PyMOL Python script that loads the backbone (N, CA, C, O; Angstrom):
from pymol import cmd

cmd.read_pdbstr("""\
ATOM      1  N   MET A   1      13.584  58.398 124.530  1.00  0.00           N
ATOM      2  CA  MET A   1      12.609  57.530 125.567  1.00  0.00           C
ATOM      3  C   MET A   1      11.633  58.466 126.144  1.00  0.00           C
ATOM      4  O   MET A   1      12.174  59.358 126.796  1.00  0.00           O
ATOM      5  N   SER A   2      10.509  58.513 126.098  1.00  0.00           N
ATOM      6  CA  SER A   2       9.916  59.443 126.865  1.00  0.00           C
ATOM      7  C   SER A   2       9.914  60.808 126.767  1.00  0.00           C
ATOM      8  O   SER A   2       9.905  61.615 127.696  1.00  0.00           O
ATOM      9  N   GLY A   3       9.925  61.047 125.445  1.00  0.00           N
ATOM     10  CA  GLY A   3      10.213  62.801 125.281  1.00  0.00           C
ATOM     11  C   GLY A   3       9.548  63.770 125.910  1.00  0.00           C
ATOM     12  O   GLY A   3       8.393  63.533 126.266  1.00  0.00           O
ATOM     13  N   THR A   4      10.001  64.755 126.113  1.00  0.00           N
ATOM     14  CA  THR A   4       9.415  65.657 127.271  1.00  0.00           C
ATOM     15  C   THR A   4       8.912  66.940 126.118  1.00  0.00           C
ATOM     16  O   THR A   4       9.558  67.920 125.747  1.00  0.00           O
ATOM     17  N   TYR A   5       7.500  66.494 125.734  1.00  0.00           N
ATOM     18  CA  TYR A   5       7.076  67.417 124.885  1.00  0.00           C
ATOM     19  C   TYR A   5       5.612  68.045 125.646  1.00  0.00           C
ATOM     20  O   TYR A   5       4.519  68.294 125.137  1.00  0.00           O
ATOM     21  N   THR A   6       5.924  68.135 126.577  1.00  0.00           N
ATOM     22  CA  THR A   6       5.022  68.896 127.563  1.00  0.00           C
ATOM     23  C   THR A   6       5.504  70.628 127.689  1.00  0.00           C
ATOM     24  O   THR A   6       6.430  71.233 127.149  1.00  0.00           O
ATOM     25  N   ASN A   7       4.571  71.024 128.521  1.00  0.00           N
ATOM     26  CA  ASN A   7       4.809  72.681 128.568  1.00  0.00           C
ATOM     27  C   ASN A   7       6.086  72.785 129.742  1.00  0.00           C
ATOM     28  O   ASN A   7       5.807  73.411 130.765  1.00  0.00           O
ATOM     29  N   ILE A   8       7.096  72.355 129.658  1.00  0.00           N
ATOM     30  CA  ILE A   8       8.293  72.350 130.556  1.00  0.00           C
ATOM     31  C   ILE A   8       9.598  72.962 129.677  1.00  0.00           C
ATOM     32  O   ILE A   8      10.044  72.522 128.617  1.00  0.00           O
ATOM     33  N   ARG A   9       9.960  73.859 130.286  1.00  0.00           N
ATOM     34  CA  ARG A   9      11.006  74.688 129.061  1.00  0.00           C
ATOM     35  C   ARG A   9      10.710  74.712 127.564  1.00  0.00           C
ATOM     36  O   ARG A   9      11.547  74.594 126.669  1.00  0.00           O
ATOM     37  N   GLY A  10       9.581  74.857 127.447  1.00  0.00           N
ATOM     38  CA  GLY A  10       9.102  74.957 125.777  1.00  0.00           C
ATOM     39  C   GLY A  10       9.056  73.860 125.185  1.00  0.00           C
ATOM     40  O   GLY A  10       8.889  73.901 123.966  1.00  0.00           O
ATOM     41  N   GLY A  11       9.168  72.752 125.745  1.00  0.00           N
ATOM     42  CA  GLY A  11       8.945  71.379 124.663  1.00  0.00           C
ATOM     43  C   GLY A  11       7.823  71.185 124.273  1.00  0.00           C
ATOM     44  O   GLY A  11       7.807  70.293 123.423  1.00  0.00           O
ATOM     45  N   SER A  12       6.554  71.733 124.561  1.00  0.00           N
ATOM     46  CA  SER A  12       5.360  71.895 124.164  1.00  0.00           C
ATOM     47  C   SER A  12       5.259  72.357 122.542  1.00  0.00           C
ATOM     48  O   SER A  12       4.378  72.055 121.738  1.00  0.00           O
ATOM     49  N   ALA A  13       6.213  73.018 122.378  1.00  0.00           N
ATOM     50  CA  ALA A  13       6.331  73.669 121.063  1.00  0.00           C
ATOM     51  C   ALA A  13       6.848  72.808 119.617  1.00  0.00           C
ATOM     52  O   ALA A  13       6.774  73.123 118.429  1.00  0.00           O
ATOM     53  N   TYR A  14       7.343  71.706 120.238  1.00  0.00           N
ATOM     54  CA  TYR A  14       8.361  70.574 119.164  1.00  0.00           C
ATOM     55  C   TYR A  14       7.542  70.268 118.250  1.00  0.00           C
ATOM     56  O   TYR A  14       7.873  70.320 117.065  1.00  0.00           O
ATOM     57  N   PRO A  15       6.217  69.860 118.685  1.00  0.00           N
ATOM     58  CA  PRO A  15       5.259  69.083 117.458  1.00  0.00           C
ATOM     59  C   PRO A  15       5.063  70.240 116.653  1.00  0.00           C
ATOM     60  O   PRO A  15       5.597  70.059 115.559  1.00  0.00           O
ATOM     61  N   GLY A  16       4.488  71.415 116.747  1.00  0.00           N
ATOM     62  CA  GLY A  16       4.360  72.556 115.853  1.00  0.00           C
ATOM     63  C   GLY A  16       5.475  72.856 115.275  1.00  0.00           C
ATOM     64  O   GLY A  16       5.438  72.933 114.047  1.00  0.00           O
ATOM     65  N   LEU A  17       6.578  73.072 115.865  1.00  0.00           N
ATOM     66  CA  LEU A  17       8.111  73.128 114.993  1.00  0.00           C
ATOM     67  C   LEU A  17       8.054  72.046 113.983  1.00  0.00           C
ATOM     68  O   LEU A  17       8.076  72.441 112.817  1.00  0.00           O
ATOM     69  N   VAL A  18       7.981  70.694 114.187  1.00  0.00           N
ATOM     70  CA  VAL A  18       8.028  69.562 113.412  1.00  0.00           C
ATOM     71  C   VAL A  18       6.952  69.960 112.142  1.00  0.00           C
ATOM     72  O   VAL A  18       7.164  69.932 110.929  1.00  0.00           O
ATOM     73  N   ARG A  19       5.877  70.293 112.793  1.00  0.00           N
ATOM     74  CA  ARG A  19       4.897  70.534 111.603  1.00  0.00           C
ATOM     75  C   ARG A  19       5.251  71.491 110.516  1.00  0.00           C
ATOM     76  O   ARG A  19       5.034  71.294 109.320  1.00  0.00           O
ATOM     77  N   GLY A  20       5.857  72.624 111.072  1.00  0.00           N
ATOM     78  CA  GLY A  20       5.950  73.981 110.174  1.00  0.00           C
ATOM     79  C   GLY A  20       7.398  73.605 109.307  1.00  0.00           C
ATOM     80  O   GLY A  20       7.570  74.158 108.221  1.00  0.00           O
ATOM     81  N   ALA A  21       8.130  72.919 109.683  1.00  0.00           N
ATOM     82  CA  ALA A  21       9.442  73.018 109.248  1.00  0.00           C
ATOM     83  C   ALA A  21       9.556  71.788 108.008  1.00  0.00           C
ATOM     84  O   ALA A  21       8.923  70.733 108.042  1.00  0.00           O
ATOM     85  N   ALA A  22      10.371  72.133 107.086  1.00  0.00           N
ATOM     86  CA  ALA A  22      10.761  71.247 106.044  1.00  0.00           C
ATOM     87  C   ALA A  22      11.239  69.700 106.554  1.00  0.00           C
ATOM     88  O   ALA A  22      11.962  69.515 107.533  1.00  0.00           O
ATOM     89  N   ARG A  23      10.798  68.845 105.865  1.00  0.00           N
ATOM     90  CA  ARG A  23      11.093  67.447 106.166  1.00  0.00           C
ATOM     91  C   ARG A  23      12.439  67.071 106.312  1.00  0.00           C
ATOM     92  O   ARG A  23      13.156  67.283 105.334  1.00  0.00           O
ATOM     93  N   LYS A  24      13.074  66.436 107.558  1.00  0.00           N
ATOM     94  CA  LYS A  24      14.546  66.368 107.365  1.00  0.00           C
ATOM     95  C   LYS A  24      14.765  64.630 107.024  1.00  0.00           C
ATOM     96  O   LYS A  24      13.784  63.926 107.262  1.00  0.00           O
ATOM     97  N   PRO A  25      15.923  64.001 106.521  1.00  0.00           N
ATOM     98  CA  PRO A  25      16.118  62.542 106.295  1.00  0.00           C
ATOM     99  C   PRO A  25      16.490  62.234 107.574  1.00  0.00           C
ATOM    100  O   PRO A  25      17.712  62.211 107.725  1.00  0.00           O
ATOM    101  N   ILE A  26      15.800  61.977 108.595  1.00  0.00           N
ATOM    102  CA  ILE A  26      15.917  61.305 109.802  1.00  0.00           C
ATOM    103  C   ILE A  26      15.031  60.123 110.027  1.00  0.00           C
ATOM    104  O   ILE A  26      14.117  59.986 109.214  1.00  0.00           O
ATOM    105  N   ARG A  27      15.156  59.134 111.112  1.00  0.00           N
ATOM    106  CA  ARG A  27      14.307  58.479 111.348  1.00  0.00           C
ATOM    107  C   ARG A  27      14.122  58.492 112.913  1.00  0.00           C
ATOM    108  O   ARG A  27      15.090  58.646 113.658  1.00  0.00           O
ATOM    109  N   VAL A  28      12.662  58.302 113.442  1.00  0.00           N
ATOM    110  CA  VAL A  28      12.775  58.512 115.015  1.00  0.00           C
ATOM    111  C   VAL A  28      11.968  57.093 115.328  1.00  0.00           C
ATOM    112  O   VAL A  28      11.073  56.476 114.751  1.00  0.00           O
ATOM    113  N   PHE A  29      12.776  56.884 116.586  1.00  0.00           N
ATOM    114  CA  PHE A  29      11.766  55.911 117.477  1.00  0.00           C
ATOM    115  C   PHE A  29      11.476  56.213 118.725  1.00  0.00           C
ATOM    116  O   PHE A  29      12.339  56.181 119.602  1.00  0.00           O
ATOM    117  N   GLN A  30      10.027  56.594 118.990  1.00  0.00           N
ATOM    118  CA  GLN A  30       9.583  57.133 120.078  1.00  0.00           C
ATOM    119  C   GLN A  30       8.872  56.217 120.832  1.00  0.00           C
ATOM    120  O   GLN A  30       8.063  55.430 120.341  1.00  0.00           O
ATOM    121  N   GLN A  31       9.247  56.318 122.447  1.00  0.00           N
ATOM    122  CA  GLN A  31       8.312  55.350 123.161  1.00  0.00           C
ATOM    123  C   GLN A  31       8.007  56.257 124.447  1.00  0.00           C
ATOM    124  O   GLN A  31       8.751  57.166 124.813  1.00  0.00           O
ATOM    125  N   VAL A  32       6.877  55.910 125.051  1.00  0.00           N
ATOM    126  CA  VAL A  32       6.326  56.439 126.507  1.00  0.00           C
ATOM    127  C   VAL A  32       5.693  55.482 127.164  1.00  0.00           C
ATOM    128  O   VAL A  32       5.068  54.606 126.567  1.00  0.00           O
ATOM    129  N   GLY A  33       5.773  55.536 128.312  1.00  0.00           N
ATOM    130  CA  GLY A  33       4.792  54.687 129.236  1.00  0.00           C
ATOM    131  C   GLY A  33       3.323  55.132 129.342  1.00  0.00           C
ATOM    132  O   GLY A  33       3.045  56.283 129.680  1.00  0.00           O
ATOM    133  N   GLU A  34       2.421  54.250 129.063  1.00  0.00           N
ATOM    134  CA  GLU A  34       0.944  54.453 129.344  1.00  0.00           C
ATOM    135  C   GLU A  34       0.551  55.126 130.669  1.00  0.00           C
ATOM    136  O   GLU A  34      -0.522  55.726 130.718  1.00  0.00           O
ATOM    137  N   HIS A  35       1.392  55.062 131.802  1.00  0.00           N
ATOM    138  CA  HIS A  35       0.875  55.527 132.975  1.00  0.00           C
ATOM    139  C   HIS A  35       2.250  56.482 133.561  1.00  0.00           C
ATOM    140  O   HIS A  35       2.731  56.502 134.694  1.00  0.00           O
ATOM    141  N   ASP A  36       2.707  57.330 132.185  1.00  0.00           N
ATOM    142  CA  ASP A  36       3.662  58.317 132.741  1.00  0.00           C
ATOM    143  C   ASP A  36       3.195  59.555 133.313  1.00  0.00           C
ATOM    144  O   ASP A  36       2.021  59.606 133.680  1.00  0.00           O
ATOM    145  N   ALA A  37       3.934  60.546 133.439  1.00  0.00           N
ATOM    146  CA  ALA A  37       3.606  61.582 134.489  1.00  0.00           C
ATOM    147  C   ALA A  37       2.388  62.429 133.876  1.00  0.00           C
ATOM    148  O   ALA A  37       2.271  62.550 132.656  1.00  0.00           O
ATOM    149  N   VAL A  38       1.565  62.959 134.701  1.00  0.00           N
ATOM    150  CA  VAL A  38       0.593  64.149 134.467  1.00  0.00           C
ATOM    151  C   VAL A  38       1.075  64.971 135.485  1.00  0.00           C
ATOM    152  O   VAL A  38       1.282  64.499 136.603  1.00  0.00           O
ATOM    153  N   ARG A  39       1.320  66.396 135.176  1.00  0.00           N
ATOM    154  CA  ARG A  39       1.548  67.386 136.217  1.00  0.00           C
ATOM    155  C   ARG A  39       1.017  68.538 135.765  1.00  0.00           C
ATOM    156  O   ARG A  39       1.177  69.027 134.646  1.00  0.00           O
ATOM    157  N   GLU A  40       0.257  69.043 136.840  1.00  0.00           N
ATOM    158  CA  GLU A  40      -0.583  70.353 136.728  1.00  0.00           C
ATOM    159  C   GLU A  40       0.322  71.467 136.178  1.00  0.00           C
ATOM    160  O   GLU A  40       1.383  71.677 136.765  1.00  0.00           O
ATOM    161  N   GLY A  41       0.004  72.177 135.133  1.00  0.00           N
ATOM    162  CA  GLY A  41       0.463  73.043 134.681  1.00  0.00           C
ATOM    163  C   GLY A  41       1.297  72.802 133.666  1.00  0.00           C
ATOM    164  O   GLY A  41       1.669  73.762 132.991  1.00  0.00           O
ATOM    165  N   LEU A  42       1.719  71.579 133.380  1.00  0.00           N
ATOM    166  CA  LEU A  42       2.974  71.091 132.547  1.00  0.00           C
ATOM    167  C   LEU A  42       2.074  70.160 131.516  1.00  0.00           C
ATOM    168  O   LEU A  42       2.379  70.208 130.324  1.00  0.00           O
ATOM    169  N   GLY A  43       1.168  69.463 131.858  1.00  0.00           N
ATOM    170  CA  GLY A  43       0.672  68.646 131.074  1.00  0.00           C
ATOM    171  C   GLY A  43       0.825  67.053 131.364  1.00  0.00           C
ATOM    172  O   GLY A  43       1.487  66.705 132.342  1.00  0.00           O
ATOM    173  N   SER A  44       0.108  65.907 130.367  1.00  0.00           N
ATOM    174  CA  SER A  44       0.561  64.830 129.951  1.00  0.00           C
ATOM    175  C   SER A  44       1.535  64.218 129.320  1.00  0.00           C
ATOM    176  O   SER A  44       1.384  64.197 128.098  1.00  0.00           O
ATOM    177  N   TRP A  45       2.565  63.668 129.762  1.00  0.00           N
ATOM    178  CA  TRP A  45       3.598  62.782 128.970  1.00  0.00           C
ATOM    179  C   TRP A  45       2.966  62.305 127.697  1.00  0.00           C
ATOM    180  O   TRP A  45       3.121  62.713 126.546  1.00  0.00           O
ATOM    181  N   LEU A  46       2.089  61.182 128.257  1.00  0.00           N
ATOM    182  CA  LEU A  46       1.334  60.351 127.115  1.00  0.00           C
ATOM    183  C   LEU A  46       0.824  61.165 126.028  1.00  0.00           C
ATOM    184  O   LEU A  46       1.047  60.893 124.849  1.00  0.00           O
ATOM    185  N   ASP A  47       0.020  62.337 126.483  1.00  0.00           N
ATOM    186  CA  ASP A  47      -0.841  62.842 125.550  1.00  0.00           C
ATOM    187  C   ASP A  47       0.353  63.694 124.502  1.00  0.00           C
ATOM    188  O   ASP A  47       0.322  63.598 123.276  1.00  0.00           O
ATOM    189  N   ALA A  48       1.394  64.536 125.276  1.00  0.00           N
ATOM    190  CA  ALA A  48       2.417  65.198 124.693  1.00  0.00           C
ATOM    191  C   ALA A  48       2.899  64.290 123.430  1.00  0.00           C
ATOM    192  O   ALA A  48       2.792  64.519 122.225  1.00  0.00           O
ATOM    193  N   ASN A  49       3.494  63.124 124.153  1.00  0.00           N
ATOM    194  CA  ASN A  49       4.028  62.272 122.895  1.00  0.00           C
ATOM    195  C   ASN A  49       3.339  61.822 122.055  1.00  0.00           C
ATOM    196  O   ASN A  49       3.881  61.641 120.965  1.00  0.00           O
ATOM    197  N   LYS A  50       1.972  61.479 122.193  1.00  0.00           N
ATOM    198  CA  LYS A  50       0.851  60.994 120.983  1.00  0.00           C
ATOM    199  C   LYS A  50       0.892  62.398 120.210  1.00  0.00           C
ATOM    200  O   LYS A  50       0.830  62.158 119.004  1.00  0.00           O
ATOM    201  N   ASN A  51       0.967  63.654 120.435  1.00  0.00           N
ATOM    202  CA  ASN A  51       0.872  64.549 119.553  1.00  0.00           C
ATOM    203  C   ASN A  51       2.053  64.649 118.982  1.00  0.00           C
ATOM    204  O   ASN A  51       2.080  64.790 117.759  1.00  0.00           O
ATOM    205  N   MET A  52       3.265  64.599 119.718  1.00  0.00           N
ATOM    206  CA  MET A  52       4.345  64.538 118.669  1.00  0.00           C
ATOM    207  C   MET A  52       4.418  63.359 117.425  1.00  0.00           C
ATOM    208  O   MET A  52       4.799  63.505 116.263  1.00  0.00           O
ATOM    209  N   SER A  53       4.028  62.427 117.954  1.00  0.00           N
ATOM    210  CA  SER A  53       3.761  61.295 117.178  1.00  0.00           C
ATOM    211  C   SER A  53       2.822  61.605 115.835  1.00  0.00           C
ATOM    212  O   SER A  53       3.035  61.188 114.697  1.00  0.00           O
ATOM    213  N   ALA A  54       1.971  62.262 116.183  1.00  0.00           N
ATOM    214  CA  ALA A  54       0.914  62.790 115.127  1.00  0.00           C
ATOM    215  C   ALA A  54       1.426  63.622 114.097  1.00  0.00           C
ATOM    216  O   ALA A  54       1.002  63.710 112.944  1.00  0.00           O
ATOM    217  N   ALA A  55       2.715  64.437 114.804  1.00  0.00           N
ATOM    218  CA  ALA A  55       3.193  65.674 113.962  1.00  0.00           C
ATOM    219  C   ALA A  55       4.032  64.900 113.117  1.00  0.00           C
ATOM    220  O   ALA A  55       3.884  65.111 111.914  1.00  0.00           O
ATOM    221  N   LEU A  56       4.979  63.952 113.496  1.00  0.00           N
ATOM    222  CA  LEU A  56       5.901  63.073 112.677  1.00  0.00           C
ATOM    223  C   LEU A  56       5.098  62.300 111.538  1.00  0.00           C
ATOM    224  O   LEU A  56       5.550  62.133 110.405  1.00  0.00           O
ATOM    225  N   GLU A  57       4.091  61.934 111.888  1.00  0.00           N
ATOM    226  CA  GLU A  57       3.075  61.115 110.946  1.00  0.00           C
ATOM    227  C   GLU A  57       2.719  61.835 109.737  1.00  0.00           C
ATOM    228  O   GLU A  57       2.770  61.443 108.572  1.00  0.00           O
ATOM    229  N   GLU A  58       2.274  63.181 110.302  1.00  0.00           N
ATOM    230  CA  GLU A  58       1.824  64.203 109.394  1.00  0.00           C
ATOM    231  C   GLU A  58       2.713  64.608 108.043  1.00  0.00           C
ATOM    232  O   GLU A  58       2.355  64.922 106.908  1.00  0.00           O
ATOM    233  N   LYS A  59       4.150  64.452 108.713  1.00  0.00           N
ATOM    234  CA  LYS A  59       5.284  64.857 107.843  1.00  0.00           C
ATOM    235  C   LYS A  59       5.898  63.306 107.057  1.00  0.00           C
ATOM    236  O   LYS A  59       6.908  63.326 106.355  1.00  0.00           O
ATOM    237  N   HIS A  60       5.309  62.358 107.251  1.00  0.00           N
ATOM    238  CA  HIS A  60       5.608  61.170 106.714  1.00  0.00           C
ATOM    239  C   HIS A  60       7.166  60.958 106.999  1.00  0.00           C
ATOM    240  O   HIS A  60       7.998  60.771 106.112  1.00  0.00           O
ATOM    241  N   TYR A  61       7.440  61.016 108.375  1.00  0.00           N
ATOM    242  CA  TYR A  61       8.841  60.702 108.966  1.00  0.00           C
ATOM    243  C   TYR A  61       8.837  59.047 108.797  1.00  0.00           C
ATOM    244  O   TYR A  61       7.811  58.370 108.857  1.00  0.00           O
ATOM    245  N   ASP A  62      10.045  58.573 108.597  1.00  0.00           N
ATOM    246  CA  ASP A  62      10.123  57.243 109.140  1.00  0.00           C
ATOM    247  C   ASP A  62      10.104  57.000 110.580  1.00  0.00           C
ATOM    248  O   ASP A  62      11.146  57.182 111.210  1.00  0.00           O
ATOM    249  N   HIS A  63       9.012  56.599 111.195  1.00  0.00           N
ATOM    250  CA  HIS A  63       8.832  56.737 112.504  1.00  0.00           C
ATOM    251  C   HIS A  63       7.970  55.800 113.361  1.00  0.00           C
ATOM    252  O   HIS A  63       6.876  55.420 112.945  1.00  0.00           O
ATOM    253  N   LYS A  64       8.529  55.367 114.741  1.00  0.00           N
ATOM    254  CA  LYS A  64       7.934  54.330 115.147  1.00  0.00           C
ATOM    255  C   LYS A  64       7.691  54.753 116.581  1.00  0.00           C
ATOM    256  O   LYS A  64       8.500  55.290 117.337  1.00  0.00           O
ATOM    257  N   PHE A  65       6.161  54.342 116.873  1.00  0.00           N
ATOM    258  CA  PHE A  65       5.946  55.014 118.268  1.00  0.00           C
ATOM    259  C   PHE A  65       5.414  53.818 119.055  1.00  0.00           C
ATOM    260  O   PHE A  65       4.497  53.058 118.744  1.00  0.00           O
ATOM    261  N   VAL A  66       6.060  53.817 119.962  1.00  0.00           N
ATOM    262  CA  VAL A  66       5.660  52.607 121.141  1.00  0.00           C
ATOM    263  C   VAL A  66       5.196  53.023 122.354  1.00  0.00           C
ATOM    264  O   VAL A  66       5.811  53.889 122.977  1.00  0.00           O
ATOM    265  N   ILE A  67       4.160  52.510 122.793  1.00  0.00           N
ATOM    266  CA  ILE A  67       3.532  52.640 124.095  1.00  0.00           C
ATOM    267  C   ILE A  67       3.294  51.374 124.662  1.00  0.00           C
ATOM    268  O   ILE A  67       2.651  50.408 124.249  1.00  0.00           O
ATOM    269  N   THR A  68       4.185  51.645 126.085  1.00  0.00           N
ATOM    270  CA  THR A  68       4.439  50.366 127.027  1.00  0.00           C
ATOM    271  C   THR A  68       3.546  50.674 128.165  1.00  0.00           C
ATOM    272  O   THR A  68       3.043  51.791 128.286  1.00  0.00           O
ATOM    273  N   ASN A  69       3.339  49.723 128.993  1.00  0.00           N
ATOM    274  CA  ASN A  69       2.530  49.577 130.258  1.00  0.00           C
ATOM    275  C   ASN A  69       3.566  49.846 131.144  1.00  0.00           C
ATOM    276  O   ASN A  69       3.951  48.880 131.802  1.00  0.00           O
ATOM    277  N   ASP A  70       4.162  51.000 131.344  1.00  0.00           N
ATOM    278  CA  ASP A  70       4.809  51.448 132.260  1.00  0.00           C
ATOM    279  C   ASP A  70       4.701  52.863 132.617  1.00  0.00           C
ATOM    280  O   ASP A  70       3.790  53.583 132.208  1.00  0.00           O
ATOM    281  N   THR A  71       5.796  53.311 133.511  1.00  0.00           N
ATOM    282  CA  THR A  71       5.646  54.722 133.915  1.00  0.00           C
ATOM    283  C   THR A  71       6.837  55.595 133.111  1.00  0.00           C
ATOM    284  O   THR A  71       7.198  55.339 131.963  1.00  0.00           O
ATOM    285  N   HIS A  72       7.305  56.540 133.840  1.00  0.00           N
ATOM    286  CA  HIS A  72       8.192  57.241 133.048  1.00  0.00           C
ATOM    287  C   HIS A  72       9.760  56.635 133.470  1.00  0.00           C
ATOM    288  O   HIS A  72      10.263  56.559 134.591  1.00  0.00           O
ATOM    289  N   CYS A  73      10.197  56.328 132.441  1.00  0.00           N
ATOM    290  CA  CYS A  73      11.686  55.649 132.438  1.00  0.00           C
ATOM    291  C   CYS A  73      11.827  54.366 133.207  1.00  0.00           C
ATOM    292  O   CYS A  73      12.920  54.062 133.684  1.00  0.00           O
ATOM    293  N   GLY A  74      10.488  53.394 133.386  1.00  0.00           N
ATOM    294  CA  GLY A  74      10.447  52.252 134.056  1.00  0.00           C
ATOM    295  C   GLY A  74      11.472  50.969 133.425  1.00  0.00           C
ATOM    296  O   GLY A  74      12.256  51.188 132.502  1.00  0.00           O
ATOM    297  N   VAL A  75      11.364  49.967 133.909  1.00  0.00           N
ATOM    298  CA  VAL A  75      12.041  49.037 133.312  1.00  0.00           C
ATOM    299  C   VAL A  75      11.357  48.461 131.918  1.00  0.00           C
ATOM    300  O   VAL A  75      12.059  47.976 131.030  1.00  0.00           O
ATOM    301  N   GLU A  76      10.061  48.554 131.824  1.00  0.00           N
ATOM    302  CA  GLU A  76       9.449  47.962 130.520  1.00  0.00           C
ATOM    303  C   GLU A  76      10.151  48.907 129.390  1.00  0.00           C
ATOM    304  O   GLU A  76      10.710  48.458 128.389  1.00  0.00           O
ATOM    305  N   ASN A  77      10.037  50.210 129.698  1.00  0.00           N
ATOM    306  CA  ASN A  77      10.794  51.344 128.782  1.00  0.00           C
ATOM    307  C   ASN A  77      12.133  50.965 128.322  1.00  0.00           C
ATOM    308  O   ASN A  77      12.550  50.881 127.166  1.00  0.00           O
ATOM    309  N   ALA A  78      12.764  50.740 129.493  1.00  0.00           N
ATOM    310  CA  ALA A  78      14.269  50.389 129.086  1.00  0.00           C
ATOM    311  C   ALA A  78      14.563  49.218 128.433  1.00  0.00           C
ATOM    312  O   ALA A  78      15.632  48.962 127.878  1.00  0.00           O
ATOM    313  N   ALA A  79      13.695  48.585 128.500  1.00  0.00           N
ATOM    314  CA  ALA A  79      13.664  46.917 127.732  1.00  0.00           C
ATOM    315  C   ALA A  79      13.294  47.167 126.346  1.00  0.00           C
ATOM    316  O   ALA A  79      13.147  46.180 125.624  1.00  0.00           O
ATOM    317  N   GLN A  80      13.106  48.426 125.819  1.00  0.00           N
ATOM    318  CA  GLN A  80      12.888  48.931 124.440  1.00  0.00           C
ATOM    319  C   GLN A  80      14.133  49.255 123.614  1.00  0.00           C
ATOM    320  O   GLN A  80      14.240  49.018 122.410  1.00  0.00           O
ATOM    321  N   VAL A  81      15.181  49.895 124.486  1.00  0.00           N
ATOM    322  CA  VAL A  81      16.313  49.936 123.899  1.00  0.00           C
ATOM    323  C   VAL A  81      16.934  49.227 122.768  1.00  0.00           C
ATOM    324  O   VAL A  81      17.292  49.808 121.744  1.00  0.00           O
ATOM    325  N   PRO A  82      17.083  47.670 123.018  1.00  0.00           N
ATOM    326  CA  PRO A  82      17.583  47.069 121.869  1.00  0.00           C
ATOM    327  C   PRO A  82      16.789  46.939 120.549  1.00  0.00           C
ATOM    328  O   PRO A  82      17.266  46.803 119.422  1.00  0.00           O
ATOM    329  N   GLU A  83      15.423  47.009 120.918  1.00  0.00           N
ATOM    330  CA  GLU A  83      14.367  46.871 119.687  1.00  0.00           C
ATOM    331  C   GLU A  83      14.745  48.314 118.923  1.00  0.00           C
ATOM    332  O   GLU A  83      14.831  48.331 117.695  1.00  0.00           O
ATOM    333  N   ALA A  84      14.983  49.616 119.777  1.00  0.00           N
ATOM    334  CA  ALA A  84      14.912  50.884 118.942  1.00  0.00           C
ATOM    335  C   ALA A  84      16.104  50.818 118.451  1.00  0.00           C
ATOM    336  O   ALA A  84      16.296  51.654 117.568  1.00  0.00           O
ATOM    337  N   MET A  85      17.069  50.073 118.711  1.00  0.00           N
ATOM    338  CA  MET A  85      18.662  50.316 118.012  1.00  0.00           C
ATOM    339  C   MET A  85      18.307  49.324 116.662  1.00  0.00           C
ATOM    340  O   MET A  85      18.553  49.832 115.568  1.00  0.00           O
ATOM    341  N   ARG A  86      17.782  48.034 116.674  1.00  0.00           N
ATOM    342  CA  ARG A  86      17.622  47.487 115.803  1.00  0.00           C
ATOM    343  C   ARG A  86      16.710  48.186 114.498  1.00  0.00           C
ATOM    344  O   ARG A  86      17.054  48.105 113.319  1.00  0.00           O
ATOM    345  N   TRP A  87      15.630  48.796 114.934  1.00  0.00           N
ATOM    346  CA  TRP A  87      14.732  49.316 114.070  1.00  0.00           C
ATOM    347  C   TRP A  87      15.340  50.609 113.527  1.00  0.00           C
ATOM    348  O   TRP A  87      15.138  50.901 112.349  1.00  0.00           O
ATOM    349  N   LEU A  88      16.097  51.429 114.345  1.00  0.00           N
ATOM    350  CA  LEU A  88      16.723  52.664 114.073  1.00  0.00           C
ATOM    351  C   LEU A  88      17.927  52.170 112.916  1.00  0.00           C
ATOM    352  O   LEU A  88      18.225  52.938 112.001  1.00  0.00           O
ATOM    353  N   TRP A  89      18.440  51.108 113.022  1.00  0.00           N
ATOM    354  CA  TRP A  89      19.745  51.192 112.186  1.00  0.00           C
ATOM    355  C   TRP A  89      19.392  49.649 111.267  1.00  0.00           C
ATOM    356  O   TRP A  89      20.242  48.841 110.892  1.00  0.00           O
ATOM    357  N   ARG A  90      18.291  49.581 111.114  1.00  0.00           N
ATOM    358  CA  ARG A  90      17.677  48.261 110.318  1.00  0.00           C
ATOM    359  C   ARG A  90      18.420  48.001 108.873  1.00  0.00           C
ATOM    360  O   ARG A  90      18.619  46.857 108.465  1.00  0.00           O
ATOM    361  N   ASP A  91      18.750  48.993 108.252  1.00  0.00           N
ATOM    362  CA  ASP A  91      19.043  48.698 106.741  1.00  0.00           C
ATOM    363  C   ASP A  91      20.669  49.428 106.645  1.00  0.00           C
ATOM    364  O   ASP A  91      21.199  49.701 105.568  1.00  0.00           O
ATOM    365  N   TYR A  92      21.295  49.664 107.963  1.00  0.00           N
ATOM    366  CA  TYR A  92      22.798  50.226 108.040  1.00  0.00           C
ATOM    367  C   TYR A  92      23.504  48.792 107.173  1.00  0.00           C
ATOM    368  O   TYR A  92      23.149  47.617 107.265  1.00  0.00           O
ATOM    369  N   PRO A  93      24.644  49.411 106.303  1.00  0.00           N
ATOM    370  CA  PRO A  93      25.196  48.242 105.610  1.00  0.00           C
ATOM    371  C   PRO A  93      26.088  47.583 106.724  1.00  0.00           C
ATOM    372  O   PRO A  93      26.447  48.206 107.724  1.00  0.00           O
ATOM    373  N   ARG A  94      26.431  46.207 106.460  1.00  0.00           N
ATOM    374  CA  ARG A  94      26.882  45.446 107.577  1.00  0.00           C
ATOM    375  C   ARG A  94      28.508  45.226 106.983  1.00  0.00           C
ATOM    376  O   ARG A  94      29.326  44.589 107.646  1.00  0.00           O
TER     377      ARG A  94
END
""", "prot")
cmd.dss("prot")
cmd.show_as("cartoon", "prot")
cmd.util.cbc("prot")
cmd.orient("prot")
């Protein structure tokens, strides 16, 4: 939820790492608030998450990206957790 792919502790490198690495057998649910943080020198969490989403799409990952009308880790974002779990485990044997 609201991944930190901005220029904080090297997080901005992750989209490039995804693009440069071999595809892995993983599924990714990604969520960010439309009104998430923008910090001078670090960048925009929304833009950084969009960049990561694009990297995952380019590598053809099983990926779902949700943008909520919220801030960083707000109530609307937390409400995505049940849907994220259902989506991530959708074909797990019962």
